[in-house]
C-alpha positions, 0 to 999 in steps of 0.5 A, spaced: 535 468 544 539 474 545 546 470 543 543 465 537 540 472 533 546 474 534 550 469 531 545 468 525 547 475 524 554 474 524 555 467 520 549 467 515 547 475 513 553 477 515 558 472 512 554 471 505 553 478 505 561 479 505 562 475 500 558 478 495 560 484 497 566 483 496 565 480 489 561 487 488 555 483 489 549 485 493 545 480 497 538 481 498 532 477 500 526 476 505 525 472 511 519 468 514 516 473 518 508 469 519 504 470 524 509 473 528 515 469 527 519 473 525 521 474 533 521 467 535 526 460 533 522 454 529 521 456 522 523 464 524 531 467 524 529 470 532 530 477 530 528 480 524 533 487 525 539 482 526 537 477 521 537 482 515 544 485 517 548 483 512 543 485 506 544 490 501 537 492 501 531 490 506 526 485 504 519 481 505 515 477 501 507 476 499 504 471 498 499 465 500 492 471 502 497 473 507 494 480 506 486 481 503 482 487 502 479 488 509 481 483 512 487 488 516 484 485 523 480 480 523 483 474 522 480 468 518 483 460 516 489 459 510 493 454 509 498 457 515 492 456 520 488 463 522 492 470 520 494 474 525 491 480 520 493 485 525 500 482 524 499 482 515 497 489 515 500 493 520 506 489 522 510 486 517 511 490 511 513 496 516 518 491 519 521 490 512 521 499 511 523 501 517 529 496 517 531 500 510 530 507 513 534 506 518 540 502 515 546 506 513 547 500 508 540 498 506 541 505 503 533 507 504 531 500 500 527 495 500 524 490 497 518 486 495 518 479 493 510 479 491 503 477 487 505 470 487 502 464 490 495 467 490 492 463 485 489 465 478 483 469 482 489 475 483 488 479 476 491 485 475 486 489 481 489 486 487 495 487 484 495 495 484 491 494 490 498 491 493 503 494 490 499 500 493 500 496 501 506 495 499 508 504 496 505 507 502 508 504 506 515 505 503 517 500 499 521 502 494 522 496 491 518 490 487 519 483 485 515 480 481 512 473 482 512 471 476 513 468 469 514 461 468 517 457 463 513 451 464 508 448 459 502 452 461 498 450 466 504 450 472 501 449 479 507 452 482 504 458 486 500 461 479 499 466 478 504 466 472 504 474 467 505 471 461 502 463 461 504 460 455 499 467 452 492 464 456 494 470 461 488 474 459 491 480 462 498 480 460 497 484 455 496 490 461 501 488 465 505 493 463 502 499 465 502 496 472 509 496 472 510 503 469 506 506 474 510 502 480 517 503 477 515 512 475 512 511 484 518 508 486 523 514 483 519 517 487 521 514 494 527 513 493 533 518 494 530 522 499 527 522 506 522 519 509 517 523 514 515 520 520 513 523 528 514 517 532 519 511 532 516 504 536 520 500 539 520 493 536 518 488 541 523 481 541 527 482 547 520 483 551 517 477 548 523 473 550 522 476 557 515 476 560 509 479 558 508 483 551 505 486 547 506 484 540 509 491 535 503 492 531 498 493 535 501 501 536 504 501 529 496 501 527 492 506 532 498 511 528 496 508 521 489 508 522 490 516 524 494 518 519 502 518 523 507 514 520 512 512 523 517 506 524 519 500 528 527 500 532 529 494 534 533 496 542 540 494 539 538 501 534 536 504 540 543 503 543 547 507 539 542 513 539 541 519 540 536 526 541 539 533 540 534 538 542 529 533 544 528 528 537 531 521 536 536 521 530 537 515 527 542 515 519 537 520 516 530 520 520 528 524 526 522 522 530 518 527 535 517 521 540 519 514 541 513 508 543 514 503 547 509 497 546 506 494 554 512 489 556 513 487 564 521 486 562 527 490 558 533 489 558 537 494 563 542 496 558 536 499 554 532 501 560 538 506 562 539 509 555 531 511 555 533 514 561 538 518 557 534 519 551 528 522 556 532 526 559 535 529 553 528 532 551 525 525 547 519 525 549 518 516 550 510 513 550 509 507 555 503 503 551 499 501 558 505 501 563 511 501 565 516 495 566 516 492 573 522 488 572 529 488 568 530 482 563 536 479 568 530 478 573 532 482 578 528 483 583 528 489 584 532 495 580 533 501 581 533 504 573 526 503 573 525 507 579 530 512 575 527 511 569 519 513 571 522 519 574 523 523 569 518 527 566 518 527 559 516 519 561 508 517 559 504 512 560 499 512 556 493 507 553 492 503 547 485 505 545 488 513 547 495 513 544 493 517 537 488 522 540 495 524 546 499 525 540 495 530 535 493 533 544 501 534 543 501 537 535 505 530 533 502 529 527 503 531 520 498 531 515 491 531 518 483 529 517 477 533 519 473 526 521 476 519 523 478 516 516 481 509 519 482 505 511 487 512 509 493 509 510 499 516 507 507 516 507 510 523 506 517 523 503 521 529 501 526 531 496 532 537 496 526 542 491 519 536 492 515 533 497 510 528 495 506 526 499 501 519 497 494 518 500 491 510 499 484 509 501 484 502 503 477 500 504 476 494 499 468 497 497 467 504 500 468 511 498 473 516 502 471 522 502 474 527 507 479 534 507 485 534 509 490 539 511 497 539 506 504 541 510 508 546 509 508 552 502 508 552 496 504 548 490 500 542 490 499 538 484 495 530 483 500 527 479 497 520 476 502 515 475 499 511 469 498 516 465 504 521 467 500 527 467 499 533 473 493 537 475 494 543 479 489 542 485 492 548 490 496 552 493 497 556 499 501 555 507 496 547 508 493 548 503 486 543 505 485 538 500 477 535 499 479 528 499 475 523 495 478 516 494 475 509 490 476 504 493 483 501 490 484 508 488 490 511 491 493 519 489 500 523 489 500 530 490 507 534 490 508 539 493 513 545 489 515 551 491 511 557 489 514 559 482 517 553 480 511 550 477 510 554 470 515 550 468 513 543 469 507 540 464 501 541 468 493 539 464 489 545 463 482 543 466 479 537 471 482 531 471 475 529 474 468 531 475 467 536 480 463 532 486 456 533 485 456 534 477 449 531 474 450 525 471 445 521 467 445 513 466 446 510 460 441 505 457 441 503 450 436 498 447 441 493 448 448 491 448 451 487 444 457 482 446 462 478 443 468 474 446 475 473 445 480 468 449 486 470 450 489 466 445 484 469 439 484 476 442 483 480 439 478 476 434 472 476 437 466 471 436 460 474 437 456 471 444 449 475 444 446 481 446 443 483 453 438 488 454 440 489 462 448 488 464 449 482 469 454 477 471 456 474 465 459 468 470 452 467 473 451 459 473 446 461 465 451 464 462 458 463 462 462 460 469 467 458 466 469 463 461 477 467 462 479 471 457 476 478 454 468 480 454 466 485 448 460 490 449 458 495 444 452 500 444 450 505 440 448 512 444 443 519 441 445 525 444 443 532 441 443 536 446 451 535 450 457 540 450 463 542 454 466 537 458 464 529 459 466 523 463 464 517 462 463 512 468 462 504 467 460 503 474 462 496 477 467 492 472 469 486 473 475 487 472 480 490 466 477 495 462 479 499 455 474 504 452 474 506 445 469 512 444 468 513 436 473 508 434 477 512 437 481 509 445 480 512 451 485 509 456 485 502 460 483 503 467 485 496 472 481 498 478 476 503 480 474 508 480 472 506 471 471 514 469 475 517 463 475 523 461 471 522 452 470 530 452 474 530 446 471 523 443 464 524 444 460 529 439 452 530 438 448 525 434 450 518 433 455 516 438 459 508 439 462 506 444 466 499 445 468 497 452 473 490 454 472 488 461 478 482 461 477 478 467 481 473 470 483 465 468 481 462 474 474 460 471 477 457 466 483 453 471 480 453 479 487 452 481 488 449 489 491 457 491 484 461 488 480 456 494 481 461 500 478 466 496 470 468 495 471 469 486 468 476 483 464 476 479 465 478 471 463 483 466 461 489 467 456 490 471 455 498 471 451 503 472 454 507 466 453 514 467 455 520 463 457 524 468 459 532 465 455 540 467 452 540 462 448 532 462 440 533 462 
């Protein structure tokens, strides 16, 4: 395995990369990583890091329902057999972004080919979730899959963005791209911040009993402790001045070794050297019992075990142990296994991304943010800033809906005056009063993608329902318009509209004035400037995906969601009665 994977690096990606660079071209691509084949032969290249060595960016591909919200630990059947869901959620993207961080040739760049072969069941809501899943792990370049020039329908790996004018959500797709571009800009040309390095397990897998690298990574990510995955090849040339592991521009406060029965003798010697220089090294569950060269007894293992900076920790105690040692950057008041975090620093700016990966649940906690200065919340869809607090180790009360992320920016005190910070609150305060919007009826109209914005009146609803129900419109794909009148004689001050559950893209008008578009939860708009005393006209357009009309092969691997506005629809504000 050692010989073959090195030959692959030299004669495949290495040779192609050199040919390209000699001609002024950068070479990028990705491997087949599925279900841990990145460290195996067959359909794999034997060693993830060696295989991408010759490329100018790190890269990965996300297709075929590999990553599904909520299935981060539970295996399920897919077209490739049974998934290793822990790998897809906690390992695959971390492999790619770690290589982008530690390889000077990559210049901090990791790209992801994304969205392909999920079928028409995938809409902008899931695309936004997948985008945040990548961003919060360090991906900063995206290759969306794909536009098709074939006639509609093209059954080759939908969804297709334009689809010859038949994709009803395509008119909103630019909003996701703008959001992605802004955040990629924030997470480029700076410094990633991570507490730990985790050893890539390939050599251990080739030599005996082993633990997959994603197991300790999962423990760290579920406890908001960031890490990079580092191969033995890189560790062998690394150093630990002042007790911190330094690799390229990255600095790690500890090194974690997944359980391995055997490790290469040269790596064992290097680990002993790093520990002697002051680097804390944590072996999960046990020390190795031998070296890979099959020597029955190894003096090098004994010398490693004698180092005072070597610790053996059970996997389930890993995160608690690091926190006891003070090895963390962010701290929440309670355990939040679905809160993902990413820190990135520029000279005069620190960025923290917080993402709720739970498929349905609201995340509420308080989080301590490191450093002095002014903290602001950046809305990358609206391209606006709101002041949230300041001071040393500021504590933020955090509430994130399912599918929601928060981008926090720390700027040195005194520099915020020149920034375009909005006045007032961007969202309703926790516990604000609300009342239901319950019109006598909702007038409903329909428009398919090729007919929009020309609607045909469908009828009236006295209560909100799933429009894809069998007795309504189970095969309709397009935009559903809801219109109603609301009488108000008491409102004053800030006011928000909360649509509750929506499937899935929603656009709102109040009294004929456009309030904005939401691709996913929370479906909440500030409507203060549009609302008035007396009669108000509320118009809501909800656009689903093409899957109801085009029931493609890829979409059969996922449960289809409802369509339309399900509510409950509420008005929220300090003076709501």
